[in-house]
matplotlib code that plots the C-alpha trace (Angstrom):
import matplotlib.pyplot as plt

x = [8.8, 5.1, 5.7, 8.8, 6.9, 4.1, 6.5, 8.2, 4.9, 3.6, 6.8, 6.5, 2.9, 3.9, 6.7, 4.5, 1.6, 4.0, 5.8, 2.8, 1.7, 5.3, 5.2, 1.9, 3.3, 6.4, 4.3, 1.9, 4.8, 7.2, 5.7, 2.3, 3.9, 5.3, 1.9, 0.2, 2.8, 2.4, -1.4, -3.0, -0.7, -1.6, -5.0, -4.3, -0.9, -0.2, -3.8, -5.5, -7.8, -7.2, -10.5, -13.0, -11.5, -14.0, -13.2, -9.6, -7.9, -7.6, -9.1, -12.1, -13.1, -12.7, -14.9, -17.5, -17.7, -17.8, -14.4, -12.6, -12.0, -9.7, -12.8, -14.4, -11.2, -10.4, -13.9, -13.6, -10.1, -11.3, -14.5, -14.2, -17.0, -17.9, -14.5, -12.5, -11.5, -11.5, -8.1, -9.3, -7.6, -4.4, -3.7, -3.7, -6.1, -3.2, -1.9, -5.3, -5.5, -2.0, -2.8, -6.0, -4.0, -1.4, -4.1, -5.5, -2.1, -1.2, -4.6, -3.8, -0.5, -2.2, -0.2, 3.1, 6.2]
y = [-130.1, -129.4, -131.1, -128.9, -125.8, -126.9, -127.5, -124.1, -122.3, -124.1, -123.3, -119.6, -119.5, -121.1, -118.6, -115.6, -116.8, -117.3, -113.9, -111.7, -111.4, -110.4, -107.7, -106.4, -106.3, -104.4, -101.9, -101.4, -100.7, -99.0, -96.7, -96.4, -94.0, -91.9, -91.9, -90.8, -88.0, -86.8, -86.9, -87.1, -85.5, -82.0, -82.4, -85.5, -84.8, -87.5, -88.8, -85.5, -83.5, -79.8, -79.3, -81.2, -82.3, -85.1, -86.7, -87.6, -91.0, -92.2, -95.6, -94.2, -91.8, -94.4, -96.7, -94.0, -93.0, -96.6, -96.2, -98.9, -101.3, -101.3, -101.3, -98.3, -96.2, -97.3, -96.2, -92.7, -92.3, -93.5, -91.5, -88.7, -87.4, -83.9, -82.1, -85.2, -85.1, -88.2, -89.8, -92.3, -90.2, -89.6, -93.0, -96.5, -99.0, -100.8, -97.5, -96.7, -100.1, -99.8, -96.3, -97.7, -100.5, -97.9, -95.7, -98.7, -99.8, -96.3, -96.0, -99.2, -97.6, -94.3, -92.6, -93.0, -93.0]
z = [-60.6, -59.5, -56.1, -55.5, -56.4, -54.0, -51.2, -51.7, -51.8, -48.7, -46.8, -47.8, -46.7, -43.3, -42.8, -43.6, -41.4, -38.4, -38.7, -39.3, -35.6, -34.7, -37.2, -35.9, -32.3, -33.4, -35.3, -32.4, -29.9, -32.4, -35.0, -33.4, -30.9, -33.8, -35.6, -32.4, -31.8, -35.4, -35.7, -32.3, -29.6, -30.7, -29.0, -26.9, -25.3, -22.6, -23.0, -22.2, -24.5, -24.9, -26.7, -24.5, -21.1, -20.4, -23.8, -22.8, -23.4, -19.9, -19.0, -17.0, -19.8, -22.5, -20.6, -19.8, -23.5, -24.8, -26.4, -24.6, -27.5, -30.5, -32.7, -31.1, -31.2, -34.8, -35.8, -34.4, -35.7, -39.2, -39.4, -36.8, -34.6, -33.5, -32.9, -33.7, -37.4, -39.6, -40.5, -43.1, -45.9, -43.9, -42.2, -43.6, -41.9, -40.2, -38.9, -37.4, -35.8, -34.4, -32.9, -31.4, -29.7, -28.6, -27.0, -25.1, -23.9, -22.8, -21.0, -19.1, -18.0, -17.1, -19.9, -17.9, -20.0]

ax = plt.figure().add_subplot(projection="3d")
ax.plot(x, y, z, "-o")
ax.set_aspect("equal")
plt.show()
């Protein structure tokens, strides 16, 4: 009985460890757009910035402002800075990570739809 339980638990662990990256990819390309539209697009429509033009989300500006990594974008979305509000109380850490990945992906595509 113990061996059967061990085999079942091992199988479940294997299944979940294999499927998790797929879930993250689906989240980043699927709901990240919706989260961005609901929380960020008011100021950053199509990657621009209606408050401070030089703080846009285009690749060149992200690089210039040292915001060209998921970690840097996640940090500013989480904690805010200057005119940028903090979203740590509104978005889950995974949502913040997904939005950061979405921003970088869109910057690579020059925010073309």
